[in-house]
N, CA, C and O atoms as CSV, one atom per row, in Angstrom:
chain,resi,resn,atom,element,x,y,z
A,1,MET,N,N,23.026,-27.232,10.404
A,1,MET,CA,C,23.457,-26.185,9.501
A,1,MET,C,C,22.285,-25.230,9.299
A,1,MET,O,O,21.177,-25.659,8.977
A,2,LEU,N,N,22.526,-23.970,9.485
A,2,LEU,CA,C,21.483,-22.974,9.266
A,2,LEU,C,C,21.340,-22.721,7.770
A,2,LEU,O,O,22.341,-22.533,7.078
A,3,PRO,N,N,20.112,-22.714,7.263
A,3,PRO,CA,C,19.906,-22.414,5.842
A,3,PRO,C,C,20.361,-20.994,5.516
A,3,PRO,O,O,20.362,-20.116,6.379
A,4,ASP,N,N,20.742,-20.786,4.271
A,4,ASP,CA,C,21.169,-19.469,3.826
A,4,ASP,C,C,20.060,-18.461,4.100
A,4,ASP,O,O,18.907,-18.686,3.734
A,5,GLY,N,N,20.402,-17.375,4.732
A,5,GLY,CA,C,19.443,-16.328,5.032
A,5,GLY,C,C,18.760,-16.457,6.383
A,5,GLY,O,O,18.154,-15.493,6.851
A,6,GLU,N,N,18.840,-17.625,7.028
A,6,GLU,CA,C,18.230,-17.751,8.359
A,6,GLU,C,C,19.109,-17.040,9.377
A,6,GLU,O,O,20.314,-17.284,9.428
A,7,PRO,N,N,18.524,-16.167,10.186
A,7,PRO,CA,C,19.350,-15.416,11.139
A,7,PRO,C,C,19.942,-16.318,12.209
A,7,PRO,O,O,19.313,-17.278,12.654
A,8,GLN,N,N,21.147,-15.995,12.609
A,8,GLN,CA,C,21.793,-16.714,13.699
A,8,GLN,C,C,21.128,-16.305,14.995
A,8,GLN,O,O,20.808,-15.132,15.190
A,9,LYS,N,N,20.918,-17.260,15.882
A,9,LYS,CA,C,20.184,-16.979,17.104
A,9,LYS,C,C,21.064,-17.058,18.343
A,9,LYS,O,O,20.574,-17.316,19.442
A,10,PHE,N,N,22.354,-16.839,18.169
A,10,PHE,CA,C,23.230,-16.927,19.335
A,10,PHE,C,C,23.950,-15.633,19.640
A,10,PHE,O,O,24.761,-15.591,20.565
A,11,GLY,N,N,23.685,-14.589,18.904
A,11,GLY,CA,C,24.416,-13.348,19.094
A,11,GLY,C,C,24.221,-12.703,20.451
A,11,GLY,O,O,25.089,-11.962,20.912
A,12,TRP,N,N,23.096,-12.972,21.101
A,12,TRP,CA,C,22.837,-12.351,22.403
A,12,TRP,C,C,23.602,-13.030,23.523
A,12,TRP,O,O,23.719,-12.465,24.610
A,13,LEU,N,N,24.123,-14.216,23.291
A,13,LEU,CA,C,24.828,-14.946,24.339
A,13,LEU,C,C,26.299,-14.561,24.277
A,13,LEU,O,O,27.070,-15.170,23.535
A,14,ASP,N,N,26.691,-13.556,25.048
A,14,ASP,CA,C,28.052,-13.063,24.977
A,14,ASP,C,C,28.593,-12.753,26.366
A,14,ASP,O,O,27.936,-13.006,27.376
A,15,ALA,N,N,29.771,-12.215,26.398
A,15,ALA,CA,C,30.433,-11.936,27.677
A,15,ALA,C,C,29.684,-10.912,28.510
A,15,ALA,O,O,29.913,-10.820,29.716
A,16,ALA,N,N,28.785,-10.131,27.891
A,16,ALA,CA,C,28.029,-9.128,28.643
A,16,ALA,C,C,26.971,-9.760,29.540
A,16,ALA,O,O,26.424,-9.095,30.420
A,17,VAL,N,N,26.681,-11.039,29.322
A,17,VAL,CA,C,25.712,-11.733,30.175
A,17,VAL,C,C,26.465,-12.184,31.426
A,17,VAL,O,O,27.065,-13.258,31.454
A,18,THR,N,N,26.421,-11.344,32.453
A,18,THR,CA,C,27.214,-11.599,33.661
A,18,THR,C,C,26.369,-11.950,34.869
A,18,THR,O,O,26.908,-12.232,35.939
A,19,SER,N,N,25.054,-11.938,34.718
A,19,SER,CA,C,24.203,-12.258,35.860
A,19,SER,C,C,23.019,-13.096,35.407
A,19,SER,O,O,22.621,-13.036,34.244
A,20,PRO,N,N,22.453,-13.880,36.323
A,20,PRO,CA,C,21.253,-14.651,35.965
A,20,PRO,C,C,20.109,-13.754,35.498
A,20,PRO,O,O,19.344,-14.135,34.612
A,21,PHE,N,N,19.988,-12.556,36.094
A,21,PHE,CA,C,18.934,-11.635,35.684
A,21,PHE,C,C,19.103,-11.236,34.217
A,21,PHE,O,O,18.137,-11.243,33.454
A,22,GLU,N,N,20.335,-10.887,33.825
A,22,GLU,CA,C,20.595,-10.484,32.442
A,22,GLU,C,C,20.361,-11.654,31.491
A,22,GLU,O,O,19.798,-11.468,30.412
A,23,PHE,N,N,20.784,-12.846,31.875
A,23,PHE,CA,C,20.541,-14.027,31.041
A,23,PHE,C,C,19.042,-14.233,30.847
A,23,PHE,O,O,18.586,-14.436,29.722
A,24,ASP,N,N,18.272,-14.182,31.932
A,24,ASP,CA,C,16.823,-14.386,31.849
A,24,ASP,C,C,16.163,-13.326,30.967
A,24,ASP,O,O,15.268,-13.636,30.181
A,25,ARG,N,N,16.610,-12.074,31.101
A,25,ARG,CA,C,16.042,-11.002,30.290
A,25,ARG,C,C,16.310,-11.244,28.805
A,25,ARG,O,O,15.403,-11.136,27.980
A,26,ARG,N,N,17.537,-11.566,28.475
A,26,ARG,CA,C,17.880,-11.789,27.072
A,26,ARG,C,C,17.214,-13.051,26.532
A,26,ARG,O,O,16.789,-13.090,25.378
A,27,PHE,N,N,17.125,-14.082,27.371
A,27,PHE,CA,C,16.470,-15.317,26.947
A,27,PHE,C,C,15.008,-15.030,26.600
A,27,PHE,O,O,14.504,-15.503,25.582
A,28,ALA,N,N,14.325,-14.249,27.456
A,28,ALA,CA,C,12.921,-13.912,27.208
A,28,ALA,C,C,12.762,-13.094,25.930
A,28,ALA,O,O,11.780,-13.247,25.203
A,29,GLU,N,N,13.725,-12.233,25.667
A,29,GLU,CA,C,13.647,-11.362,24.494
A,29,GLU,C,C,13.990,-12.075,23.197
A,29,GLU,O,O,13.350,-11.838,22.173
A,30,HIS,N,N,15.004,-12.954,23.229
A,30,HIS,CA,C,15.536,-13.536,21.990
A,30,HIS,C,C,15.285,-15.023,21.821
A,30,HIS,O,O,15.436,-15.545,20.716
A,31,GLY,N,N,14.910,-15.714,22.874
A,31,GLY,CA,C,14.735,-17.152,22.775
A,31,GLY,C,C,16.032,-17.895,23.059
A,31,GLY,O,O,17.070,-17.292,23.330
A,32,GLU,N,N,15.948,-19.188,22.994
A,32,GLU,CA,C,17.101,-20.027,23.311
A,32,GLU,C,C,18.119,-20.004,22.173
A,32,GLU,O,O,17.743,-20.125,21.007
A,33,PRO,N,N,19.408,-19.849,22.499
A,33,PRO,CA,C,20.425,-19.909,21.440
A,33,PRO,C,C,20.514,-21.324,20.890
A,33,PRO,O,O,20.267,-22.291,21.611
A,34,GLU,N,N,20.860,-21.445,19.646
A,34,GLU,CA,C,20.949,-22.749,19.006
A,34,GLU,C,C,22.372,-23.277,19.090
A,34,GLU,O,O,23.187,-23.038,18.198
A,35,TYR,N,N,22.665,-23.994,20.160
A,35,TYR,CA,C,23.985,-24.587,20.339
A,35,TYR,C,C,24.205,-25.689,19.301
A,35,TYR,O,O,23.265,-26.344,18.851
A,36,GLY,N,N,25.455,-25.869,18.942
A,36,GLY,CA,C,25.809,-26.946,18.037
A,36,GLY,C,C,25.449,-26.691,16.584
A,36,GLY,O,O,25.361,-27.637,15.802
A,37,THR,N,N,25.238,-25.446,16.204
A,37,THR,CA,C,24.923,-25.143,14.816
A,37,THR,C,C,26.145,-24.589,14.102
A,37,THR,O,O,27.093,-24.104,14.719
A,38,ILE,N,N,26.088,-24.678,12.798
A,38,ILE,CA,C,27.138,-24.123,11.952
A,38,ILE,C,C,26.474,-23.133,11.011
A,38,ILE,O,O,25.547,-23.486,10.283
A,39,ALA,N,N,26.941,-21.912,11.025
A,39,ALA,CA,C,26.366,-20.865,10.181
A,39,ALA,C,C,27.331,-20.514,9.061
A,39,ALA,O,O,28.512,-20.273,9.313
A,40,PRO,N,N,26.842,-20.481,7.827
A,40,PRO,CA,C,27.715,-20.086,6.726
A,40,PRO,C,C,28.040,-18.595,6.775
A,40,PRO,O,O,27.245,-17.789,7.260
A,41,VAL,N,N,29.197,-18.249,6.276
A,41,VAL,CA,C,29.570,-16.840,6.148
A,41,VAL,C,C,28.623,-16.219,5.127
A,41,VAL,O,O,28.465,-16.726,4.016
A,42,THR,N,N,28.004,-15.128,5.518
A,42,THR,CA,C,27.062,-14.476,4.614
A,42,THR,C,C,27.803,-13.591,3.612
A,42,THR,O,O,28.974,-13.261,3.799
A,43,THR,N,N,27.108,-13.221,2.566
A,43,THR,CA,C,27.688,-12.316,1.575
A,43,THR,C,C,28.062,-10.995,2.231
A,43,THR,O,O,29.117,-10.430,1.942
A,44,ALA,N,N,27.195,-10.500,3.119
A,44,ALA,CA,C,27.479,-9.233,3.807
A,44,ALA,C,C,28.744,-9.349,4.659
A,44,ALA,O,O,29.562,-8.430,4.679
A,45,GLU,N,N,28.909,-10.470,5.360
A,45,GLU,CA,C,30.115,-10.669,6.171
A,45,GLU,C,C,31.349,-10.741,5.284
A,45,GLU,O,O,32.382,-10.158,5.615
A,46,ALA,N,N,31.258,-11.448,4.160
A,46,ALA,CA,C,32.396,-11.556,3.242
A,46,ALA,C,C,32.790,-10.183,2.706
A,46,ALA,O,O,33.972,-9.844,2.650
A,47,LEU,N,N,31.791,-9.401,2.312
A,47,LEU,CA,C,32.082,-8.055,1.812
A,47,LEU,C,C,32.688,-7.175,2.898
A,47,LEU,O,O,33.632,-6.426,2.644
A,48,ASP,N,N,32.143,-7.267,4.106
A,48,ASP,CA,C,32.640,-6.443,5.208
A,48,ASP,C,C,34.068,-6.813,5.587
A,48,ASP,O,O,34.900,-5.932,5.807
A,49,ARG,N,N,34.354,-8.097,5.664
A,49,ARG,CA,C,35.667,-8.544,6.133
A,49,ARG,C,C,36.721,-8.602,5.034
A,49,ARG,O,O,37.862,-8.187,5.242
A,50,ALA,N,N,36.338,-9.121,3.853
A,50,ALA,CA,C,37.327,-9.385,2.799
A,50,ALA,C,C,37.209,-8.439,1.609
A,50,ALA,O,O,38.112,-8.361,0.776
A,51,GLY,N,N,36.084,-7.717,1.535
A,51,GLY,CA,C,35.896,-6.815,0.408
A,51,GLY,C,C,35.459,-7.508,-0.867
A,51,GLY,O,O,35.439,-6.892,-1.932
A,52,VAL,N,N,35.109,-8.782,-0.771
A,52,VAL,CA,C,34.653,-9.563,-1.929
A,52,VAL,C,C,33.461,-10.412,-1.513
A,52,VAL,O,O,33.251,-10.667,-0.327
A,53,GLU,N,N,32.681,-10.850,-2.502
A,53,GLU,CA,C,31.557,-11.739,-2.207
A,53,GLU,C,C,31.989,-13.190,-2.131
A,53,GLU,O,O,31.388,-13.976,-1.398
A,54,LYS,N,N,33.022,-13.559,-2.878
A,54,LYS,CA,C,33.492,-14.949,-2.941
A,54,LYS,C,C,34.875,-15.030,-2.307
A,54,LYS,O,O,35.863,-14.577,-2.885
A,55,VAL,N,N,34.932,-15.609,-1.119
A,55,VAL,CA,C,36.199,-15.683,-0.397
A,55,VAL,C,C,37.059,-16.835,-0.911
A,55,VAL,O,O,36.561,-17.829,-1.441
A,56,THR,N,N,38.361,-16.663,-0.736
A,56,THR,CA,C,39.344,-17.678,-1.114
A,56,THR,C,C,40.158,-18.039,0.126
A,56,THR,O,O,39.941,-17.486,1.204
A,57,ARG,N,N,41.084,-18.960,-0.035
A,57,ARG,CA,C,41.975,-19.307,1.090
A,57,ARG,C,C,42.746,-18.081,1.586
A,57,ARG,O,O,43.097,-18.001,2.763
A,58,ASP,N,N,43.004,-17.148,0.707
A,58,ASP,CA,C,43.737,-15.935,1.097
A,58,ASP,C,C,42.956,-15.074,2.082
A,58,ASP,O,O,43.541,-14.210,2.734
A,59,HIS,N,N,41.653,-15.289,2.205
A,59,HIS,CA,C,40.815,-14.487,3.089
A,59,HIS,C,C,40.568,-15.127,4.456
A,59,HIS,O,O,39.877,-14.539,5.288
A,60,LEU,N,N,41.110,-16.302,4.701
A,60,LEU,CA,C,40.814,-17.014,5.950
A,60,LEU,C,C,41.160,-16.195,7.191
A,60,LEU,O,O,40.422,-16.222,8.176
A,61,GLU,N,N,42.245,-15.487,7.153
A,61,GLU,CA,C,42.661,-14.714,8.326
A,61,GLU,C,C,41.633,-13.638,8.696
A,61,GLU,O,O,41.432,-13.365,9.879
A,62,VAL,N,N,40.988,-13.031,7.712
A,62,VAL,CA,C,40.056,-11.940,8.013
A,62,VAL,C,C,38.659,-12.424,8.398
A,62,VAL,O,O,37.864,-11.649,8.931
A,63,ILE,N,N,38.350,-13.698,8.133
A,63,ILE,CA,C,37.044,-14.225,8.545
A,63,ILE,C,C,37.145,-15.136,9.759
A,63,ILE,O,O,36.126,-15.541,10.318
A,64,ASP,N,N,38.352,-15.459,10.167
A,64,ASP,CA,C,38.561,-16.437,11.242
A,64,ASP,C,C,37.845,-16.074,12.542
A,64,ASP,O,O,37.334,-16.966,13.219
A,65,ASP,N,N,37.794,-14.813,12.905
A,65,ASP,CA,C,37.185,-14.448,14.185
A,65,ASP,C,C,35.659,-14.397,14.140
A,65,ASP,O,O,35.029,-14.025,15.131
A,66,LEU,N,N,35.054,-14.765,13.009
A,66,LEU,CA,C,33.594,-14.862,12.961
A,66,LEU,C,C,33.071,-16.013,13.819
A,66,LEU,O,O,31.905,-16.011,14.214
A,67,ALA,N,N,33.911,-16.980,14.106
A,67,ALA,CA,C,33.545,-18.062,15.031
A,67,ALA,C,C,34.083,-17.664,16.393
A,67,ALA,O,O,35.252,-17.900,16.700
A,68,GLU,N,N,33.233,-17.063,17.207
A,68,GLU,CA,C,33.718,-16.497,18.462
A,68,GLU,C,C,33.082,-17.094,19.702
A,68,GLU,O,O,33.465,-16.732,20.815
A,69,ARG,N,N,32.130,-17.992,19.549
A,69,ARG,CA,C,31.431,-18.546,20.698
A,69,ARG,C,C,31.631,-20.043,20.791
A,69,ARG,O,O,31.727,-20.726,19.772
A,70,ARG,N,N,31.694,-20.550,21.995
A,70,ARG,CA,C,31.781,-21.995,22.205
A,70,ARG,C,C,30.485,-22.655,21.739
A,70,ARG,O,O,29.403,-22.085,21.876
A,71,TRP,N,N,30.606,-23.839,21.199
A,71,TRP,CA,C,29.488,-24.669,20.731
A,71,TRP,C,C,28.867,-24.170,19.431
A,71,TRP,O,O,27.782,-24.619,19.060
A,72,PHE,N,N,29.524,-23.262,18.739
A,72,PHE,CA,C,29.048,-22.790,17.446
A,72,PHE,C,C,30.182,-22.869,16.445
A,72,PHE,O,O,31.347,-22.675,16.794
A,73,GLY,N,N,29.838,-23.153,15.208
A,73,GLY,CA,C,30.843,-23.193,14.161
A,73,GLY,C,C,30.437,-22.324,12.990
A,73,GLY,O,O,29.307,-21.841,12.909
A,74,ARG,N,N,31.365,-22.141,12.104
A,74,ARG,CA,C,31.133,-21.386,10.882
A,74,ARG,C,C,31.655,-22.205,9.710
A,74,ARG,O,O,32.456,-23.122,9.889
A,75,CYS,N,N,31.203,-21.873,8.534
A,75,CYS,CA,C,31.740,-22.479,7.325
A,75,CYS,C,C,31.742,-21.430,6.217
A,75,CYS,O,O,30.971,-20.472,6.247
A,76,ALA,N,N,32.604,-21.626,5.263
A,76,ALA,CA,C,32.685,-20.727,4.121
A,76,ALA,C,C,33.015,-21.541,2.882
A,76,ALA,O,O,33.890,-22.406,2.914
A,77,VAL,N,N,32.323,-21.268,1.806
A,77,VAL,CA,C,32.675,-21.856,0.525
A,77,VAL,C,C,33.862,-21.069,0.006
A,77,VAL,O,O,33.776,-19.857,-0.189
A,78,LEU,N,N,34.967,-21.758,-0.217
A,78,LEU,CA,C,36.170,-21.094,-0.732
A,78,LEU,C,C,36.229,-21.264,-2.241
A,78,LEU,O,O,35.901,-22.326,-2.771
A,79,HIS,N,N,36.645,-20.221,-2.916
A,79,HIS,CA,C,36.688,-20.186,-4.373
A,79,HIS,C,C,38.128,-20.070,-4.863
A,79,HIS,O,O,39.008,-19.600,-4.142
A,80,ASP,N,N,38.352,-20.507,-6.101
A,80,ASP,CA,C,39.668,-20.296,-6.703
A,80,ASP,C,C,39.701,-18.886,-7.304
A,80,ASP,O,O,38.734,-18.134,-7.185
A,81,THR,N,N,40.796,-18.539,-7.938
A,81,THR,CA,C,40.961,-17.178,-8.462
A,81,THR,C,C,39.987,-16.858,-9.596
A,81,THR,O,O,39.772,-15.689,-9.915
A,82,ALA,N,N,39.394,-17.895,-10.211
A,82,ALA,CA,C,38.403,-17.688,-11.268
A,82,ALA,C,C,36.986,-17.581,-10.703
A,82,ALA,O,O,36.029,-17.393,-11.454
A,83,GLY,N,N,36.855,-17.700,-9.384
A,83,GLY,CA,C,35.531,-17.610,-8.757
A,83,GLY,C,C,34.764,-18.910,-8.699
A,83,GLY,O,O,33.569,-18.923,-8.405
A,84,VAL,N,N,35.459,-20.020,-8.983
A,84,VAL,CA,C,34.820,-21.337,-8.948
A,84,VAL,C,C,34.929,-21.916,-7.537
A,84,VAL,O,O,36.019,-21.922,-6.965
A,85,PRO,N,N,33.809,-22.408,-6.953
A,85,PRO,CA,C,33.888,-23.010,-5.621
A,85,PRO,C,C,34.767,-24.258,-5.656
A,85,PRO,O,O,34.626,-25.111,-6.532
A,86,THR,N,N,35.680,-24.346,-4.682
A,86,THR,CA,C,36.607,-25.479,-4.669
A,86,THR,C,C,36.554,-26.306,-3.391
A,86,THR,O,O,36.895,-27.489,-3.404
A,87,GLU,N,N,36.130,-25.696,-2.288
A,87,GLU,CA,C,36.086,-26.436,-1.025
A,87,GLU,C,C,35.208,-25.709,-0.015
A,87,GLU,O,O,34.866,-24.540,-0.191
A,88,ILE,N,N,34.855,-26.417,1.032
A,88,ILE,CA,C,34.120,-25.800,2.138
A,88,ILE,C,C,35.032,-25.838,3.352
A,88,ILE,O,O,35.555,-26.891,3.716
A,89,TYR,N,N,35.215,-24.712,3.960
A,89,TYR,CA,C,36.089,-24.556,5.126
A,89,TYR,C,C,35.210,-24.448,6.372
A,89,TYR,O,O,34.347,-23.574,6.456
A,90,PHE,N,N,35.434,-25.336,7.335
A,90,PHE,CA,C,34.717,-25.322,8.612
A,90,PHE,C,C,35.669,-24.940,9.722
A,90,PHE,O,O,36.824,-25.368,9.717
A,91,TRP,N,N,35.208,-24.136,10.683
A,91,TRP,CA,C,35.984,-23.818,11.856
A,91,TRP,C,C,35.054,-23.411,12.983
A,91,TRP,O,O,33.889,-23.090,12.749
A,92,GLY,N,N,35.565,-23.425,14.197
A,92,GLY,CA,C,34.751,-23.021,15.337
A,92,GLY,C,C,35.319,-23.527,16.635
A,92,GLY,O,O,36.502,-23.854,16.730
A,93,TRP,N,N,34.447,-23.590,17.655
A,93,TRP,CA,C,34.869,-23.926,19.004
A,93,TRP,C,C,33.987,-25.031,19.574
A,93,TRP,O,O,32.765,-24.995,19.435
A,94,SER,N,N,34.608,-25.997,20.206
A,94,SER,CA,C,33.807,-26.961,20.967
A,94,SER,C,C,33.512,-26.333,22.318
A,94,SER,O,O,34.030,-25.260,22.626
A,95,GLY,N,N,32.718,-26.963,23.101
A,95,GLY,CA,C,32.387,-26.419,24.420
A,95,GLY,C,C,33.282,-26.949,25.503
A,95,GLY,O,O,33.119,-26.608,26.674
A,96,ASP,N,N,34.234,-27.787,25.120
A,96,ASP,CA,C,35.107,-28.407,26.124
A,96,ASP,C,C,36.065,-27.415,26.726
A,96,ASP,O,O,36.868,-27.775,27.587
């Protein structure tokens, strides 16, 4: 689990990496991606996607695509209508 505020290190590993040369260049620039990690939804992501800082079950559809890479997961603290945390929602992709 990445601590709150620690930057995710897998953003460079995407569909644009189509050649070994491009992979090597990005690897040298950004370092190794952290496979098997779970990153919490940040406040900025919640505001951007849901328009609120504290997401609820009603916001799952708008944050669902934040888990877009294999071997990475996401989690979000879900709140009730009073803003009280009620559960942690995990989602993502295995590498299988």
